C-alpha positions in Angstrom: -53.6 36.8 5.1 -50.0 37.6 6.1 -49.3 33.9 6.4 -50.4 33.1 2.9 -48.3 36.0 1.5 -45.3 34.9 3.4 -45.8 31.3 2.2 -46.3 32.4 -1.4 -43.1 34.5 -1.2 -40.9 31.7 0.3 -42.1 29.4 -2.3 -41.3 31.8 -5.0 -37.9 32.3 -3.7 -37.0 28.6 -3.5 -38.2 28.1 -6.9 -36.2 30.9 -8.4 -33.1 29.6 -6.6 -33.7 26.0 -7.9 -34.0 27.2 -11.5 -30.7 29.1 -11.4 -28.7 26.4 -9.7 -27.6 24.6 -13.0 -26.3 28.0 -14.4 -24.0 28.4 -11.4 -22.1 25.3 -12.0 -18.7 25.9 -13.5 -17.6 23.5 -16.3 -14.0 23.6 -15.2 -15.0 22.3 -11.8 -17.0 19.4 -13.3 -14.0 18.5 -15.7 -11.6 18.5 -12.5 -13.9 16.4 -10.5 -14.3 13.8 -13.3 -10.5 13.6 -13.8 -10.0 13.2 -10.1 -12.5 10.6 -10.0 -10.9 8.6 -12.9 -7.6 9.0 -11.2 -8.8 7.5 -7.9 -9.7 4.3 -9.8 -6.0 3.7 -10.6 -4.1 1.6 -8.1 -0.6 0.3 -7.8 0.1 -3.4 -7.5 3.0 -5.3 -6.2 4.4 -8.4 -7.7 7.4 -10.3 -6.1 9.9 -12.5 -7.8 9.4 -14.9 -4.9 7.3 -15.0 -1.9 9.5 -17.3 0.2 13.3 -17.9 0.7 14.8 -21.0 2.3 18.4 -20.3 3.6 18.8 -24.1 4.1 20.9 -25.3 7.0 22.9 -22.6 8.8 25.0 -22.5 11.9 23.3 -20.7 14.9 24.5 -17.2 15.1 25.4 -16.9 11.5 23.9 -13.8 9.9 22.2 -14.3 6.5 20.3 -12.0 4.1 18.2 -12.3 0.9 16.6 -9.8 -1.5 13.0 -10.0 -2.6 12.8 -8.1 -5.9 9.3 -6.6 -6.8 7.7 -4.8 -9.7 4.9 -2.4 -9.6 2.5 -3.9 -12.0 -0.3 -1.4 -11.3 -1.1 2.0 -13.0 -0.3 4.2 -10.1 2.9 4.9 -8.1 3.6 2.3 -5.4 4.6 3.5 -1.8 5.8 1.1 0.9 5.2 2.9 4.2 6.3 0.2 6.6 7.9 -3.3 6.7 8.1 -5.4 9.9 9.0 -8.8 10.9 7.5 -11.4 13.1 10.4 -11.1 15.5 13.4 -8.9 16.2 15.8 -11.5 14.8 14.6 -10.5 11.3 15.1 -7.0 9.9 13.6 -5.8 6.6 15.0 -2.8 4.7 12.9 -1.2 2.0 12.7 2.1 -0.1 11.0 4.1 2.6 8.2 6.3 1.2 9.8 6.5 -2.3 7.3 6.2 -5.0 7.9 3.4 -7.5 6.3 4.3 -10.8 4.3 1.6 -12.7 6.6 -0.9 -14.4 9.6 0.1 -12.1 11.2 -2.4 -9.7 12.5 -2.2 -6.1 14.0 -4.4 -3.6 13.3 -5.6 0.0 16.3 -6.7 1.8 15.6 -9.1 4.7 18.3 -9.8 7.2 18.2 -12.8 9.7 20.6 -13.0 12.6 20.6 -16.9 12.7 19.1 -17.2 16.2 16.8 -20.1 17.3 17.1 -23.6 16.7 15.9 -26.5 14.4 13.2 -25.4 11.9 12.8 -21.6 11.9 10.2 -19.6 9.8 9.8 -15.8 9.9 7.3 -13.6 8.1 7.9 -10.0 6.9 4.6 -7.8 6.4 4.9 -4.9 4.0 2.4 -2.1 4.2 1.7 -0.5 0.9 -0.9 1.8 -0.8 -2.2 -1.1 -3.0 -5.7 -2.1 -2.8 -5.0 -4.9 -0.4 -3.0 -2.7 1.7 -0.3 -5.1 2.8 1.7 -8.1 1.5 3.8 -10.8 3.2 7.0 -12.7 2.3 8.6 -15.4 4.4 12.1 -16.7 5.1 13.0 -20.1 6.6 16.0 -22.0 7.7 17.2 -24.9 9.6 19.4 -23.7 12.4 21.9 -26.1 14.1 24.5 -25.8 16.7 28.0 -24.6 15.5 30.5 -27.4 14.8 27.9 -30.0 13.6 
């Protein structure tokens, strides 16, 4: 008999809690969650004016540089968290952790020290908060001996 009463009491208690659950939800929390969910759908996007730069023929040891201009074509601030090259002879400089608003532009400076010989191609990988997460640009040159 005690078991029956205990089970009946437990069922009544759970049912009462379930009925009151909807009345405990705060409408401002629901609105904040909806706004947060909508904002999470907005992403930045990066569009470069060029994806590759050819320095042409250069003398070995001659440093050269180029600028890759980009635009945030998305609908959230763009942040570049890292940029690295495929070797130490190429050094990228970028706006470190500086948010770039939608529609704004920025620059990625790529310096190459002119090492190597013959046809040279280097890749720079840019880590961003875009949906893809990273982008790549390339530089190339034909490096010849000085005096040729």
